[in-house]
Residue frames as qw, qx, qy, qz and C-alpha x, y, z in Angstrom:
[[0.308, -0.161, 0.694, -0.631, 22.66, -17.69, -3.81],
 [0.086, -0.222, -0.946, -0.220, 20.31, -20.77, -4.10],
 [0.379, -0.383, -0.336, -0.772, 16.59, -19.99, -4.46],
 [0.661, -0.411, -0.618, 0.108, 15.84, -22.26, -1.44],
 [0.424, -0.246, -0.394, 0.777, 17.74, -19.79, 0.74],
 [0.114, -0.190, -0.173, -0.960, 15.98, -16.78, -0.74],
 [0.547, -0.448, -0.482, -0.518, 12.61, -18.23, 0.15],
 [0.613, -0.321, -0.604, 0.396, 13.78, -18.85, 3.69],
 [0.178, 0.115, -0.207, 0.955, 14.10, -15.19, 4.13],
 [0.418, -0.434, -0.333, -0.725, 10.28, -14.70, 4.23],
 [0.734, -0.541, -0.397, -0.107, 9.52, -16.84, 7.27],
 [0.569, -0.106, -0.323, 0.749, 12.68, -15.62, 9.06],
 [0.062, 0.240, 0.018, 0.969, 11.68, -12.24, 8.49],
 [0.546, -0.503, -0.390, -0.545, 8.11, -12.92, 9.65],
 [0.731, -0.414, -0.470, 0.270, 9.39, -14.32, 12.92],
 [0.390, -0.087, -0.185, 0.898, 11.55, -11.26, 13.54],
 [0.230, -0.359, -0.248, -0.870, 8.57, -8.95, 12.62],
 [0.642, -0.518, -0.513, -0.237, 6.30, -10.85, 14.81],
 [0.640, -0.313, -0.377, 0.592, 8.82, -10.40, 17.85],
 [0.220, 0.048, -0.063, 0.972, 9.36, -6.78, 17.22],
 [0.298, -0.403, -0.356, -0.788, 5.72, -5.96, 16.69],
 [0.666, -0.523, -0.531, 0.016, 4.66, -7.91, 19.85],
 [0.539, -0.203, -0.308, 0.757, 7.35, -6.05, 21.84],
 [0.002, 0.176, 0.091, 0.980, 6.14, -2.64, 20.55],
 [0.488, -0.525, -0.511, -0.475, 2.42, -3.59, 21.25],
 [0.693, -0.495, -0.480, 0.209, 3.29, -4.49, 24.86],
 [0.524, -0.225, -0.175, 0.803, 5.89, -1.74, 25.50],
 [0.038, -0.060, 0.166, 0.983, 4.08, 1.16, 23.69],
 [0.118, 0.468, 0.876, -0.005, 0.38, 0.50, 24.20],
 [0.134, 0.814, 0.352, -0.442, -0.75, 4.18, 24.16],
 [0.294, -0.266, 0.475, 0.786, 1.40, 4.98, 21.04],
 [0.056, -0.159, -0.612, -0.773, -0.63, 7.10, 18.49],
 [0.185, -0.581, -0.792, -0.004, -3.83, 7.04, 20.60],
 [0.003, -0.536, -0.028, -0.844, -5.36, 10.59, 20.63],
 [0.379, -0.524, -0.635, 0.423, -6.10, 12.01, 24.07],
 [0.527, 0.070, 0.679, -0.507, -8.69, 13.07, 24.87],
 [0.176, 0.087, 0.885, 0.422, -10.47, 10.61, 22.69],
 [0.466, 0.294, 0.089, -0.829, -13.38, 11.80, 20.61],
 [0.755, 0.311, 0.541, -0.204, -16.04, 9.68, 18.82],
 [0.652, 0.730, -0.106, -0.174, -14.73, 10.85, 15.44],
 [0.008, -0.710, 0.702, 0.054, -11.25, 9.43, 16.21],
 [0.665, -0.107, 0.723, -0.150, -12.60, 5.94, 16.29],
 [0.139, 0.294, -0.779, -0.536, -12.16, 3.74, 13.20],
 [0.638, -0.085, -0.598, -0.478, -14.32, 0.84, 12.10],
 [0.554, -0.236, -0.758, 0.252, -13.73, -0.85, 15.45],
 [0.397, -0.805, -0.351, -0.267, -15.27, 0.30, 18.65],
 [0.581, -0.783, 0.015, 0.221, -12.14, 1.02, 20.58],
 [0.227, 0.889, -0.397, -0.019, -8.73, 2.68, 20.08],
 [0.974, -0.078, 0.065, 0.201, -5.69, 0.66, 19.47],
 [0.378, -0.675, 0.342, 0.533, -1.87, 1.48, 19.43],
 [0.639, 0.752, -0.094, -0.130, -0.48, 2.51, 15.97],
 [0.444, -0.647, 0.586, 0.204, 2.76, 0.49, 16.41],
 [0.861, 0.227, 0.449, 0.070, 2.41, -1.62, 13.32],
 [0.563, 0.811, -0.037, 0.153, 3.98, 0.69, 10.87],
 [0.226, -0.833, 0.491, -0.117, 6.84, 1.40, 13.27],
 [0.785, -0.211, 0.583, 0.001, 7.38, -2.45, 13.60],
 [0.815, 0.485, 0.281, 0.147, 7.53, -3.00, 9.83],
 [0.277, 0.923, -0.211, 0.163, 9.79, -0.06, 9.33],
 [0.429, -0.732, 0.525, -0.065, 12.23, -1.29, 12.05],
 [0.821, -0.049, 0.561, 0.092, 12.43, -4.73, 10.44],
 [0.742, 0.526, 0.356, 0.215, 12.46, -3.80, 6.77],
 [0.275, 0.957, -0.050, 0.074, 14.16, -0.48, 6.30],
 [0.353, -0.752, 0.538, 0.142, 17.64, -1.35, 7.85],
 [0.731, 0.046, 0.645, 0.219, 17.71, -4.50, 5.71],
 [0.577, 0.754, 0.275, 0.152, 17.03, -2.34, 2.67],
 [0.080, -0.924, 0.362, 0.093, 19.89, 0.04, 3.55],
 [0.520, -0.435, 0.707, 0.202, 22.31, -3.05, 3.65],
 [0.687, 0.370, 0.594, 0.194, 20.91, -4.40, 0.39],
 [0.377, 0.918, 0.125, 0.020, 21.03, -1.10, -1.38],
 [0.188, -0.852, 0.455, 0.182, 24.63, -0.43, -0.43],
 [0.465, -0.292, 0.797, 0.251, 25.69, -3.79, -1.72],
 [0.683, 0.566, 0.436, -0.151, 23.54, -3.64, -4.81],
 [0.449, -0.177, 0.528, 0.699, 25.72, -3.91, -8.06],
 [0.291, 0.508, 0.659, 0.471, 22.96, -2.92, -10.26],
 [0.074, -0.945, -0.316, -0.039, 22.21, 0.66, -8.78],
 [0.350, 0.558, -0.188, 0.728, 24.16, 3.86, -8.75],
 [0.272, -0.226, -0.597, 0.720, 24.85, 5.44, -5.30],
 [0.252, -0.022, 0.019, -0.967, 22.28, 8.13, -6.22],
 [0.608, -0.155, -0.565, -0.535, 19.74, 5.54, -7.01],
 [0.541, -0.206, -0.752, 0.315, 20.41, 3.66, -3.79],
 [0.152, -0.195, -0.475, 0.844, 20.22, 6.59, -1.39],
 [0.349, -0.005, -0.180, -0.920, 17.24, 8.27, -3.31],
 [0.621, -0.212, -0.672, -0.345, 15.18, 5.05, -3.05],
 [0.467, -0.305, -0.681, 0.474, 15.88, 4.58, 0.67],
 [0.006, 0.093, 0.203, -0.975, 15.20, 8.38, 1.14],
 [0.495, -0.181, -0.399, -0.750, 11.84, 8.07, -0.55],
 [0.627, -0.303, -0.716, -0.035, 10.96, 5.10, 1.62],
 [0.461, -0.200, -0.532, 0.682, 12.29, 6.73, 4.70],
 [0.101, -0.021, 0.073, -0.992, 10.67, 10.22, 4.28],
 [0.569, -0.279, -0.496, -0.593, 7.31, 8.71, 3.34],
 [0.628, -0.342, -0.676, 0.178, 7.44, 6.63, 6.63],
 [0.306, -0.158, -0.410, 0.845, 8.62, 9.56, 8.65],
 [0.261, -0.194, -0.186, -0.927, 5.86, 11.67, 7.34],
 [0.649, -0.365, -0.541, -0.391, 3.34, 9.14, 8.53],
 [0.610, -0.205, -0.600, 0.476, 5.05, 8.68, 11.76],
 [0.105, 0.040, -0.214, 0.970, 4.94, 12.31, 12.54],
 [0.481, -0.269, -0.279, -0.786, 1.19, 12.41, 11.64],
 [0.680, -0.330, -0.654, 0.013, 0.56, 9.40, 13.99],
 [0.504, -0.278, -0.491, 0.653, 2.23, 11.26, 16.83],
 [0.102, -0.310, -0.165, 0.931, 1.25, 14.95, 16.16],
 [0.341, 0.656, 0.664, -0.111, -1.79, 14.74, 13.76],
 [0.210, -0.222, 0.325, 0.895, -0.60, 16.84, 10.82],
 [0.519, 0.562, 0.255, -0.591, -3.04, 18.77, 8.72],
 [0.845, 0.384, 0.367, 0.058, -3.54, 17.65, 5.18],
 [0.402, 0.887, -0.205, 0.095, -1.24, 20.35, 3.66],
 [0.320, -0.710, 0.626, -0.040, 1.60, 19.35, 6.09],
 [0.770, -0.020, 0.634, 0.066, 1.27, 15.61, 5.17],
 [0.697, 0.694, 0.173, 0.056, 1.13, 16.61, 1.49],
 [0.147, 0.909, -0.389, 0.036, 4.36, 18.54, 1.78],
 [0.511, -0.470, 0.719, 0.037, 6.16, 15.46, 3.34],
 [0.807, 0.308, 0.501, 0.052, 4.77, 13.24, 0.57],
 [0.546, 0.837, -0.020, 0.041, 6.00, 15.71, -2.10],
 [0.099, -0.826, 0.555, 0.017, 9.42, 15.88, -0.64],
 [0.669, -0.185, 0.720, -0.001, 9.71, 12.10, -0.75],
 [0.749, 0.523, 0.404, 0.038, 8.46, 11.94, -4.30],
 [0.320, 0.924, -0.208, -0.031, 10.71, 14.65, -5.60],
 [0.373, -0.667, 0.643, 0.040, 13.65, 12.91, -4.06],
 [0.724, 0.076, 0.678, 0.098, 12.81, 9.58, -5.73],
 [0.616, 0.762, 0.199, 0.020, 12.16, 11.33, -9.22],
 [0.204, 0.911, -0.358, 0.017, 15.44, 13.19, -9.20],
 [0.524, -0.461, 0.716, 0.006, 17.25, 10.03, -7.92],
 [0.175, 0.291, -0.841, -0.420, 16.27, 8.27, -11.20],
 [0.190, 0.227, 0.933, -0.204, 12.95, 6.50, -10.07],
 [0.459, 0.419, 0.052, -0.782, 10.65, 8.46, -12.37],
 [0.596, 0.308, 0.729, 0.137, 8.62, 6.80, -15.12],
 [0.104, 0.446, -0.341, -0.821, 9.45, 8.31, -18.58],
 [0.520, 0.365, 0.761, -0.130, 6.38, 7.36, -20.55],
 [0.479, 0.805, 0.349, -0.004, 5.54, 9.92, -23.19],
 [0.640, 0.075, 0.145, 0.750, 9.05, 11.41, -23.60],
 [0.006, 0.789, 0.092, 0.607, 7.75, 14.93, -22.66],
 [0.354, 0.185, -0.632, 0.664, 9.85, 15.79, -19.53],
 [0.253, -0.239, 0.258, -0.901, 7.23, 17.96, -17.87],
 [0.803, -0.118, -0.202, -0.548, 4.43, 15.45, -18.25],
 [0.748, 0.092, -0.630, 0.187, 6.74, 12.60, -17.26],
 [0.146, 0.222, -0.574, 0.775, 7.70, 14.49, -14.07],
 [0.490, -0.183, 0.174, -0.834, 4.12, 15.35, -13.17],
 [0.864, -0.096, -0.339, -0.361, 2.87, 11.81, -13.76],
 [0.645, 0.078, -0.673, 0.353, 5.58, 10.20, -11.80],
 [0.024, 0.185, -0.532, 0.826, 5.13, 12.63, -8.89],
 [0.623, -0.159, 0.005, -0.766, 1.33, 12.16, -8.93],
 [0.836, -0.001, -0.522, -0.171, 1.60, 8.40, -9.05],
 [0.446, 0.117, -0.675, 0.576, 3.98, 8.29, -5.99],
 [0.190, -0.109, 0.371, -0.902, 1.85, 10.74, -3.98],
 [0.685, -0.095, -0.248, -0.678, -1.32, 9.01, -5.15],
 [0.739, -0.037, -0.667, 0.084, -0.14, 5.53, -4.02],
 [0.199, 0.106, -0.643, 0.732, 0.84, 7.00, -0.55],
 [0.423, -0.049, 0.224, -0.877, -2.61, 8.48, -0.13],
 [0.721, 0.019, -0.498, -0.482, -4.34, 5.44, -1.68],
 [0.604, 0.002, -0.750, 0.268, -2.82, 2.98, 0.79],
 [0.011, -0.065, 0.496, -0.866, -3.61, 5.39, 3.53],
 [0.583, -0.031, 0.018, -0.811, -7.28, 5.47, 2.65],
 [0.707, 0.047, -0.666, -0.232, -7.39, 1.73, 2.25],
 [0.302, 0.061, -0.781, 0.543, -6.24, 1.25, 5.88],
 [0.398, -0.304, 0.090, -0.861, -9.68, 1.18, 7.37],
 [0.918, -0.219, 0.012, -0.330, -10.60, -2.35, 8.36],
 [0.655, -0.518, 0.550, 0.031, -8.37, -4.95, 10.15],
 [0.694, -0.126, 0.662, 0.253, -5.86, -6.70, 7.99],
 [0.637, 0.716, 0.280, -0.065, -7.00, -5.36, 4.55],
 [0.227, 0.912, -0.326, -0.098, -3.99, -3.09, 3.68],
 [0.372, -0.556, 0.741, 0.061, -1.31, -5.48, 4.98],
 [0.720, 0.144, 0.678, -0.017, -2.96, -8.48, 3.13],
 [0.574, 0.800, 0.136, -0.107, -3.37, -6.54, -0.09],
 [0.164, 0.843, -0.507, -0.076, 0.32, -5.54, -0.30],
 [0.528, -0.342, 0.777, -0.006, 1.37, -9.10, 0.79],
 [0.752, 0.457, 0.470, -0.070, -0.64, -10.44, -2.22],
 [0.364, 0.901, -0.224, -0.077, 1.31, -7.97, -4.44],
 [0.224, -0.688, 0.690, 0.027, 4.49, -9.31, -3.02],
 [0.712, 0.018, 0.699, -0.055, 3.50, -12.93, -3.63],
 [0.691, 0.668, 0.257, -0.101, 2.50, -12.19, -7.20],
 [0.279, 0.893, -0.350, -0.036, 5.63, -10.42, -8.01],
 [0.403, -0.530, 0.746, -0.014, 7.87, -13.06, -6.37],
 [0.694, 0.115, 0.711, -0.022, 6.20, -15.91, -8.18],
 [0.645, 0.563, 0.507, 0.095, 5.57, -14.34, -11.51],
 [0.073, 0.970, -0.062, -0.221, 7.68, -11.27, -11.86],
 [0.862, 0.334, -0.018, 0.380, 10.88, -12.95, -13.11],
 [0.164, -0.972, 0.151, -0.078, 12.88, -10.70, -10.84],
 [0.534, 0.492, -0.569, 0.387, 16.65, -10.64, -10.39],
 [0.652, -0.249, -0.625, 0.350, 17.97, -12.01, -7.14],
 [0.186, 0.003, -0.369, 0.911, 18.58, -8.64, -5.38],
 [0.382, -0.192, -0.103, -0.898, 15.13, -7.40, -6.01],
 [0.728, -0.281, -0.586, -0.219, 13.49, -10.78, -5.01],
 [0.504, -0.151, -0.599, 0.604, 15.40, -10.55, -1.72],
 [0.025, -0.070, 0.202, -0.977, 14.04, -7.10, -1.10],
 [0.574, -0.219, -0.228, -0.756, 10.46, -7.82, -1.63],
 [0.726, -0.209, -0.652, 0.068, 10.69, -11.17, 0.37],
 [0.277, -0.063, -0.529, 0.800, 12.04, -9.13, 3.39],
 [0.324, -0.117, 0.054, -0.937, 9.14, -6.87, 2.96],
 [0.691, -0.216, -0.551, -0.414, 6.73, -9.83, 2.76],
 [0.586, -0.163, -0.693, 0.386, 8.22, -11.20, 6.02],
 [0.038, 0.013, -0.351, 0.936, 7.72, -7.81, 7.76],
 [0.536, -0.191, -0.175, -0.804, 4.03, -7.70, 6.74],
 [0.712, -0.204, -0.662, -0.115, 3.34, -11.40, 7.85],
 [0.382, -0.111, -0.633, 0.664, 4.81, -10.64, 11.30],
 [0.173, -0.030, 0.149, -0.973, 2.57, -7.56, 11.51],
 [0.575, -0.175, -0.494, -0.629, -0.55, -9.30, 10.19],
 [0.465, -0.186, -0.826, 0.258, -0.45, -11.77, 13.19],
 [0.150, -0.383, -0.551, 0.726, -1.49, -8.85, 15.39],
 [0.203, 0.246, -0.104, -0.942, -3.61, -6.89, 12.85],
 [0.352, -0.225, -0.777, -0.470, -6.04, -9.53, 11.36],
 [0.570, -0.438, -0.071, -0.692, -9.51, -9.44, 12.84],
 [0.232, -0.949, -0.206, -0.063, -9.86, -9.00, 15.85],
 [0.560, 0.572, -0.247, 0.547, -6.76, -6.80, 15.76],
 [0.634, -0.593, -0.252, 0.428, -4.59, -5.77, 18.63],
 [0.305, -0.520, 0.152, 0.783, -2.61, -3.03, 16.77],
 [0.533, 0.812, 0.211, -0.111, -2.97, -0.80, 13.75],
 [0.742, 0.192, 0.158, 0.622, -0.38, 0.19, 11.21],
 [0.131, -0.801, -0.123, 0.571, -1.14, 3.92, 11.50],
 [0.449, 0.880, -0.021, -0.150, -0.11, 6.40, 8.86],
 [0.176, -0.667, 0.696, 0.202, 3.63, 5.31, 9.16],
 [0.525, -0.026, 0.840, 0.134, 2.69, 1.87, 7.97],
 [0.583, 0.680, 0.440, -0.068, 0.32, 2.96, 5.16],
 [0.252, 0.906, -0.268, -0.211, 2.92, 5.38, 3.89],
 [0.362, -0.459, 0.787, 0.196, 5.68, 2.70, 4.10],
 [0.585, 0.238, 0.773, 0.066, 3.52, 0.29, 2.14],
 [0.464, 0.846, 0.204, -0.168, 2.40, 2.91, -0.34],
 [0.051, 0.805, -0.541, -0.237, 6.07, 3.77, -1.13],
 [0.421, -0.225, 0.870, 0.125, 6.85, 0.02, -1.34],
 [0.622, 0.535, 0.561, -0.108, 4.03, -0.48, -3.92],
 [0.386, 0.888, -0.126, -0.216, 5.48, 2.21, -6.06],
 [0.199, -0.638, 0.719, 0.190, 8.85, 0.60, -5.78],
 [0.588, 0.069, 0.805, 0.041, 7.48, -2.70, -6.89],
 [0.589, 0.741, 0.303, -0.116, 5.69, -1.09, -9.90],
 [0.109, 0.889, -0.384, -0.225, 8.82, 0.78, -10.79],
 [0.337, -0.443, 0.814, 0.165, 11.07, -2.36, -10.76],
 [0.598, 0.279, 0.751, 0.015, 8.51, -4.22, -12.93],
 [0.427, 0.836, 0.162, -0.305, 8.12, -1.47, -15.40],
 [0.677, -0.023, 0.455, 0.578, 10.14, -1.85, -18.61],
 [0.139, 0.741, 0.041, -0.656, 10.58, 1.46, -20.37],
 [0.042, -0.381, 0.690, 0.614, 11.92, 0.03, -23.48],
 [0.112, -0.164, -0.909, -0.366, 8.85, -2.14, -24.20],
 [0.060, -0.626, -0.730, 0.267, 5.85, -0.48, -22.51],
 [0.051, 0.439, 0.270, 0.855, 3.84, 2.50, -23.88],
 [0.249, -0.254, 0.293, -0.888, 1.43, 4.62, -22.17],
 [0.799, -0.149, -0.255, -0.524, -1.52, 2.06, -22.38],
 [0.823, -0.056, -0.550, 0.131, 0.43, -0.80, -21.11],
 [0.285, 0.232, -0.546, 0.752, 1.92, 1.17, -18.36],
 [0.478, -0.258, 0.164, -0.823, -1.43, 2.27, -17.05],
 [0.869, -0.097, -0.389, -0.289, -2.59, -1.32, -17.23],
 [0.635, 0.145, -0.634, 0.417, 0.44, -2.46, -15.32],
 [0.040, -0.275, 0.429, -0.860, -0.14, 0.18, -12.60],
 [0.644, -0.233, -0.008, -0.728, -3.74, -0.58, -12.22],
 [0.862, 0.001, -0.498, -0.095, -3.24, -4.32, -12.09],
 [0.574, 0.090, -0.611, 0.538, -0.54, -4.13, -9.46],
 [0.009, 0.068, 0.506, -0.860, -2.46, -1.74, -7.21],
 [0.252, -0.355, -0.734, -0.520, -5.96, -2.86, -8.26],
 [0.389, -0.624, -0.664, 0.137, -7.60, -2.93, -4.83],
 [0.309, -0.518, -0.261, 0.754, -6.27, 0.38, -3.40],
 [0.010, 0.074, -0.362, -0.929, -6.77, 2.32, -6.58],
 [0.256, -0.411, -0.737, -0.472, -10.27, 0.97, -7.10],
 [0.361, -0.643, -0.578, 0.350, -11.31, 1.82, -3.46],
 [0.224, -0.365, -0.021, 0.903, -9.78, 5.33, -3.87],
 [0.058, -0.112, -0.552, -0.824, -11.66, 5.94, -7.11],
 [0.336, -0.527, -0.753, -0.208, -15.05, 4.68, -5.75],
 [0.370, -0.627, -0.520, 0.448, -14.93, 6.49, -2.50],
 [0.183, -0.287, 0.118, 0.933, -13.69, 9.78, -4.04],
 [0.157, -0.243, -0.606, -0.741, -16.43, 9.67, -6.69],
 [0.373, -0.589, -0.706, -0.123, -19.21, 8.91, -4.27],
 [0.340, -0.553, -0.361, 0.670, -18.10, 11.67, -1.94],
 [0.066, -0.112, 0.281, 0.951, -17.98, 14.22, -4.78],
 [0.242, -0.394, -0.699, -0.546, -21.47, 13.27, -5.85],
 [0.429, -0.688, -0.565, 0.149, -22.67, 13.81, -2.21],
 [0.140, 0.843, -0.052, 0.517, -20.80, 17.09, -2.24],
 [0.730, -0.671, 0.083, 0.102, -18.58, 15.87, 0.59],
 [0.037, 0.806, -0.587, -0.073, -14.80, 16.46, 0.81],
 [0.869, 0.225, -0.439, 0.033, -12.82, 13.37, -0.56],
 [0.377, 0.407, -0.632, 0.542, -10.25, 14.08, 2.19],
 [0.534, -0.386, 0.387, -0.645, -12.72, 13.61, 5.08],
 [0.007, 0.091, -0.994, 0.057, -12.87, 10.07, 6.52],
 [0.702, -0.001, 0.041, -0.711, -15.96, 8.01, 6.38],
 [0.489, -0.065, 0.867, -0.062, -17.28, 4.45, 6.52],
 [0.683, 0.618, 0.145, -0.362, -18.08, 4.50, 2.81],
 [0.030, 0.546, -0.764, -0.343, -15.07, 2.74, 1.37],
 [0.657, 0.177, -0.637, -0.362, -15.21, -0.41, -0.87],
 [0.254, 0.085, -0.897, 0.353, -14.24, -2.41, 2.27],
 [0.301, 0.102, 0.531, -0.785, -17.24, -1.11, 4.30],
 [0.672, 0.223, -0.133, -0.694, -19.62, -1.77, 1.47],
 [0.550, 0.180, -0.806, -0.128, -18.47, -5.36, 1.26],
 [0.058, -0.020, -0.835, 0.547, -19.15, -5.68, 4.93],
 [0.476, 0.220, 0.207, -0.826, -22.58, -4.03, 4.57],
 [0.620, 0.250, -0.513, -0.539, -23.32, -6.44, 1.79],
 [0.934, -0.215, -0.005, -0.285, -22.91, -9.48, 4.11],
 [0.749, 0.339, -0.475, 0.314, -19.25, -10.55, 3.89],
 [0.753, -0.604, -0.203, 0.162, -17.73, -11.36, 7.19],
 [0.037, -0.951, 0.305, -0.029, -15.05, -8.85, 8.40],
 [0.629, -0.486, 0.583, 0.169, -12.58, -11.69, 9.19],
 [0.768, 0.260, 0.532, 0.243, -12.92, -12.98, 5.61],
 [0.329, 0.931, 0.076, -0.139, -12.52, -9.59, 3.93],
 [0.140, -0.773, 0.549, 0.285, -8.63, -9.43, 3.84],
 [0.511, -0.088, 0.816, 0.257, -8.36, -12.88, 2.38],
 [0.549, 0.644, 0.531, 0.048, -10.96, -12.09, -0.40],
 [0.288, 0.949, -0.075, -0.104, -9.44, -8.83, -1.44],
 [0.331, -0.631, 0.646, 0.274, -5.94, -10.24, -1.05],
 [0.615, 0.116, 0.747, 0.224, -6.81, -13.07, -3.47],
 [0.434, 0.854, 0.286, -0.011, -8.29, -10.43, -5.99],
 [0.024, -0.921, 0.340, 0.190, -5.12, -8.43, -5.70],
 [0.521, -0.356, 0.731, 0.261, -2.91, -11.54, -6.21],
 [0.617, 0.460, 0.627, 0.119, -4.91, -12.42, -9.27],
 [0.355, 0.930, 0.094, 0.001, -4.86, -8.98, -10.94],
 [0.215, -0.822, 0.493, 0.189, -1.14, -8.50, -10.12],
 [0.595, -0.100, 0.760, 0.240, -0.23, -11.97, -11.54],
 [0.599, 0.673, 0.432, 0.026, -2.31, -11.18, -14.65],
 [0.269, 0.961, -0.066, -0.019, -0.16, -8.13, -15.48],
 [0.264, -0.778, 0.549, 0.152, 3.34, -9.17, -14.36],
 [0.762, -0.063, 0.624, 0.159, 3.61, -12.62, -16.05],
 [0.178, 0.532, -0.490, -0.667, 3.07, -11.45, -19.57],
 [0.295, 0.042, 0.947, 0.120, 1.14, -14.62, -20.30],
 [0.308, 0.699, 0.645, -0.007, -1.99, -12.88, -21.78],
 [0.360, 0.447, 0.262, 0.776, -2.28, -10.07, -24.22],
 [0.017, -0.034, -0.276, 0.960, -2.80, -6.35, -23.11],
 [0.486, -0.195, -0.331, -0.785, -6.34, -6.43, -24.44],
 [0.677, -0.326, -0.657, -0.061, -7.17, -9.48, -22.40],
 [0.379, -0.132, -0.530, 0.747, -5.66, -7.82, -19.35],
 [0.164, -0.082, 0.030, -0.983, -7.78, -4.74, -19.93],
 [0.586, -0.265, -0.515, -0.566, -10.92, -6.82, -20.34],
 [0.620, -0.288, -0.690, 0.239, -10.41, -8.80, -17.15],
 [0.247, -0.159, -0.395, 0.870, -9.55, -5.71, -15.11],
 [0.286, -0.158, -0.222, -0.919, -12.51, -3.82, -16.61],
 [0.626, -0.297, -0.638, -0.336, -14.90, -6.65, -15.73],
 [0.541, -0.289, -0.630, 0.477, -13.63, -6.92, -12.22],
 [0.091, -0.114, -0.222, 0.964, -13.78, -3.14, -11.67],
 [0.407, -0.217, -0.408, -0.788, -17.29, -3.03, -13.14],
 [0.617, -0.355, -0.697, -0.086, -18.46, -5.71, -10.77],
 [0.410, -0.310, -0.519, 0.683, -17.15, -3.99, -7.73],
 [0.103, -0.025, -0.042, -0.993, -18.58, -0.65, -8.91],
 [0.531, -0.324, -0.551, -0.556, -22.05, -2.35, -9.40],
 [0.616, -0.373, -0.654, 0.232, -21.79, -3.83, -5.85],
 [0.221, -0.112, -0.287, 0.925, -20.59, -0.51, -4.40],
 [0.241, -0.169, -0.259, -0.920, -23.60, 1.31, -6.06],
 [0.603, -0.370, -0.595, -0.381, -26.23, -1.04, -5.08],
 [0.552, -0.378, -0.586, 0.456, -25.10, -1.26, -1.41],
 [0.179, -0.066, -0.107, 0.976, -24.74, 2.51, -1.33],
 [0.348, -0.315, -0.439, -0.766, -28.26, 2.93, -2.57],
 [0.649, -0.465, -0.573, -0.183, -29.74, 0.71, 0.12],
 [0.625, -0.485, -0.379, 0.480, -27.80, 2.16, 3.01],
 [0.039, -0.972, 0.025, -0.229, -27.37, 5.67, 4.42],
 [0.773, 0.116, -0.330, 0.530, -23.59, 5.85, 4.96],
 [0.435, -0.863, -0.173, 0.190, -22.63, 7.64, 8.13],
 [0.419, 0.791, -0.173, 0.411, -20.12, 10.44, 7.81],
 [0.673, -0.711, 0.195, 0.048, -17.75, 9.33, 10.59],
 [0.219, 0.767, -0.602, -0.023, -14.03, 9.42, 10.44],
 [0.991, -0.052, -0.120, -0.005, -12.33, 5.99, 10.17]]
């Protein structure tokens, strides 16, 4: 198929996603809004909004992934269905949480089921050739990304723009085969259509269904870019961090700050990297674009192979140190309210 046809998939997918998300927004306005509403249920915004975004992206992307996986000549049937099962179970776990508000252990059980299915379907990452450690590392990475994207979803447009930036970097610089390029362009289209209603000031949120779907998609993109024959532990860690730089940096910083304050890392709060950037003076409407550009740069840095591993480590280290310094200085100057996001 000509590359021009491939690149038409993204705008077509965006139009379909926009229509689906707009229809869900109008038709399911109360979806996912807790009743009775308590102050701790409010996010960064001052009013509740329907959590239809994740459902909309799933409706657009997952059926197309089924059709693509069934017709993929490069994957075995076990790999095909285990990948779709991973994406589907992760999304379903988030969807159930949006509707019924699972406790952390119930949510963790759903994430574990999805990760185990993917690992035994051949989507694990064999890094150190020690089966037990490889299995533990793969499961922790999958579940960690599901939770990391979930934690990042705290300000309008940030999570969607971050994953869209990764899609763009991988499509432009990842040297993907046509089937995988098709799959991630479909994902990009689904995100663009959602962002039309999620950028500040948003009309809808993606909810846990959306953050779990995107977390699973981020792992899928890392896994298809990873080359077991040529990447050791060090280069694999750099690849993972570069491709998920924004969510992993946010998760590390907010978890560390809460542990220092003797707070639970699993409790929500307005103390994320995104909140600190707004506290420091960055306009909320500009935040998704800034973080998206950073994520695009770090992902492009590690997927193109144009610079050495040590150069990649140096650039990522400098960026992480700069963000940590900004976070610490802002945190010092401000008493962060312990309110759920």
